[in-house]
C-alpha positions in Angstrom: 11.6 101.5 5.9 14.3 103.3 3.8 10.8 104.7 1.8 9.7 106.7 4.9 12.2 108.3 5.6 12.7 110.3 2.5 9.1 110.7 3.4 7.6 113.4 5.0 5.6 111.8 8.2 4.2 112.2 11.4 7.4 110.3 13.7 4.2 108.7 14.7 2.4 106.8 11.3 6.2 106.8 10.3 6.0 104.2 13.0 2.1 103.0 11.7 3.0 102.5 8.6 6.0 100.5 9.9 3.8 98.6 11.9 1.3 96.9 9.3 4.4 96.8 6.9 6.2 94.3 8.8 2.8 92.9 9.9 2.5 91.9 5.9 5.7 91.1 5.6 5.3 88.4 8.8 2.1 87.1 7.4 3.4 86.0 4.1 6.1 84.7 6.1 3.3 82.6 8.0 1.9 81.4 4.7 4.9 81.4 2.8 6.1 78.8 5.9 2.8 76.8 6.4 2.0 76.0 2.4 5.8 74.9 2.5 5.8 72.9 6.0 1.4 71.3 4.3 4.1 70.6 1.1 6.4 68.7 2.8 3.9 66.7 4.8 2.1 65.6 1.9 5.3 64.5 0.6 5.8 63.1 3.6 2.8 61.5 4.5 2.8 59.9 0.4 6.4 58.8 1.3 5.2 57.0 4.2 1.9 55.3 2.1 4.6 54.6 -0.1 6.3 52.6 2.0 3.3 50.5 3.5 2.3 49.8 0.4 5.7 48.8 -0.5 6.3 46.7 2.9 2.3 45.0 2.8 3.5 44.0 -0.6 6.4 42.4 0.6 5.3 40.7 2.8 2.4 39.0 1.0 4.8 37.9 -1.3 6.9 36.2 1.7 3.6 34.2 3.4 2.4 32.9 -1.0 5.8 31.9 -0.4 5.7 30.0 2.9 2.2 28.6 2.5 3.4 27.0 -1.0 6.3 25.8 0.3 4.4 24.1 3.7 1.9 23.1 0.3 4.3 22.1 -1.4 5.7 20.1 2.1 2.3 19.1 3.0 2.2 17.4 -0.4 5.9 15.9 -0.2 4.4 14.2 3.3 1.2 13.1 2.1 2.8 10.9 -0.7 6.1 9.1 0.7 2.7 8.7 3.3 0.8 7.0 1.0 3.7 5.5 -1.3 4.9 4.1 2.8 1.4 3.1 3.1 0.8 1.2 -0.5 4.4 -0.3 0.2 2.9 -1.9 3.7 0.3 -2.9 1.3 1.7 -5.0 -1.3 4.2 -6.6 1.5 1.3 -7.7 3.1 -0.5 -9.3 -0.5 2.6 -10.8 -1.2 3.2 -12.3 2.2 0.1 -13.1 2.1 0.0 -14.7 -1.2 3.7 -16.9 -0.3 1.7 -18.0 3.4 -1.6 -19.3 1.0 0.6 -20.6 -1.6 3.0 -23.0 0.7 -0.9 -23.9 2.3 -1.4 -25.3 -0.9 2.0 -26.8 -1.5 1.5 -28.7 1.7 -2.3 -29.2 2.0 -1.5 -31.8 -1.5 1.9 -33.0 0.3 0.2 -34.0 3.6 -3.1 -36.0 1.1 -0.5 -38.5 -1.7 1.4 -39.0 2.0 -1.5 -39.7 3.5 -2.1 -42.1 0.3 1.2 -43.8 0.8 1.5 -44.7 4.5 -1.6 -44.2 8.1 1.9 -44.0 10.2 2.0 -41.1 10.7 5.0 -40.8 11.7 6.0 -41.8 8.3 3.4 -39.6 7.0 5.7 -36.3 8.2 8.9 -37.8 6.9 7.1 -38.0 3.6 4.5 -35.3 3.3 8.3 -33.0 3.7 10.4 -35.2 0.9 6.8 -34.6 -1.0 6.8 -30.7 -0.2 9.7 -29.9 -2.2 8.4 -31.3 -5.7 5.1 -29.5 -5.7 4.7 -26.6 -6.5 2.0 -24.0 -8.0 1.5 -22.0 -10.8 -1.3 -20.4 -12.1 -2.5 -20.9 -8.4 -2.6 -25.3 -10.3 -0.2 -27.7 -8.3 2.7 -28.5 -10.0 5.2 -30.9 -9.8 8.9 -30.3 -10.3 11.9 -32.4 -10.8 14.9 -32.3 -8.0 16.6 -28.7 -8.8 12.4 -27.3 -9.4 12.2 -27.4 -12.9 9.1 -28.1 -13.5 7.9 -31.3 -15.2 5.3 -32.8 -17.3 4.8 -35.7 -14.0 1.8 -36.3 -12.8 0.1 -36.5 -9.0 0.8 -40.0 -8.7 3.4 -40.5 -11.4 5.7 -37.9 -8.3 4.0 -41.1 -5.2 5.3 -43.9 -7.1 8.3 -41.8 -7.4 9.2 -41.0 -4.0 7.6 -44.7 -2.9 10.5 -46.6 -4.8 13.3 -43.8 -3.5 11.5 -44.1 -0.1 10.2 -47.1 0.1 11.0 -48.3 3.9 8.9 -45.6 4.7 5.8 -46.5 3.0 2.7 -49.2 4.0 3.6 -52.5 2.4 6.7 -52.3 0.7 8.4 -53.2 3.6 8.9 -57.2 1.7 11.5 -55.6 -0.2 14.5 -55.6 2.0 15.8 -59.0 1.1 16.1 -62.0 3.5 18.6 -60.6 5.9 16.4 -58.6 7.3 13.1 -60.8 7.6 16.0 -63.1 8.8 16.7 -61.3 12.0 16.1 -62.6 15.3 13.0 -60.8 17.5 15.5 -60.0 20.3 17.2 -57.9 17.3 13.4 -56.5 15.9 12.8 -54.8 19.5 16.1 -53.2 19.8 14.6 -51.0 17.5 11.3 -50.4 19.0 11.9 -46.9 19.7 9.1 -44.3 21.8 7.1 -41.8 20.6 8.8 -38.8 22.6 12.4 -40.6 21.6 11.6 -41.1 18.0 11.1 -37.2 18.4 13.4 -35.8 19.7 15.7 -37.4 16.8 15.9 -34.6 13.2 14.8 -36.1 10.1 17.6 -38.0 8.3 17.9 -40.1 11.7 13.9 -40.6 11.5 13.8 -41.9 8.0 17.3 -43.7 8.9 15.8 -45.6 11.9 12.0 -46.8 9.4 15.1 -47.8 6.8 16.6 -50.1 9.3 13.4 -52.0 10.4 12.7 -50.1 13.5 8.8 -50.0 15.1 7.5 -47.0 17.4 5.7 -47.0 20.2 3.4 -45.7 22.3 4.6 -46.1 25.4 
């Protein structure tokens, strides 16, 4: 503007020149501002993109961690469930095996008891005593002693032992009772007769004592 003052020009021309110079300066300023704004927008866009990528990566990592934790938890629950089922099955198998073992022992005891007496009440008492002396080894019935230790005795040996221990429960063994027992009066013998209902109400010990004393059962 000072340069124009030093040149002798018409005021109108000076005004036009000054206007054009102002337009040029304004245009340069606008172009410079636009370029700077574009650069700023570009930088902001790049920053936003980086931030979005960072956020996406963090969310992906979080999802992966959650999926891994869920998978591990599902596996743990599945493992615990299968373990529990296996333990229940093992318990059922052991229970079934024990039930079959007891059934085999009781079945054998019943056979031996029926060989010693035909009286069902006596046979029940003998069965209980015999079963305590039987055990199962490798699916085979074996004879044990009073403490539960295995013996080399056979079932016939056990039958003979039971017959000697409980002669009053064995058919045909009452003759060993002695003269006093044979000399009892008929009235005394009748006092030893019990109804089956009264007999069933007695415990095993009293039942044994009843037979040992020469008692008889009545079906009345």
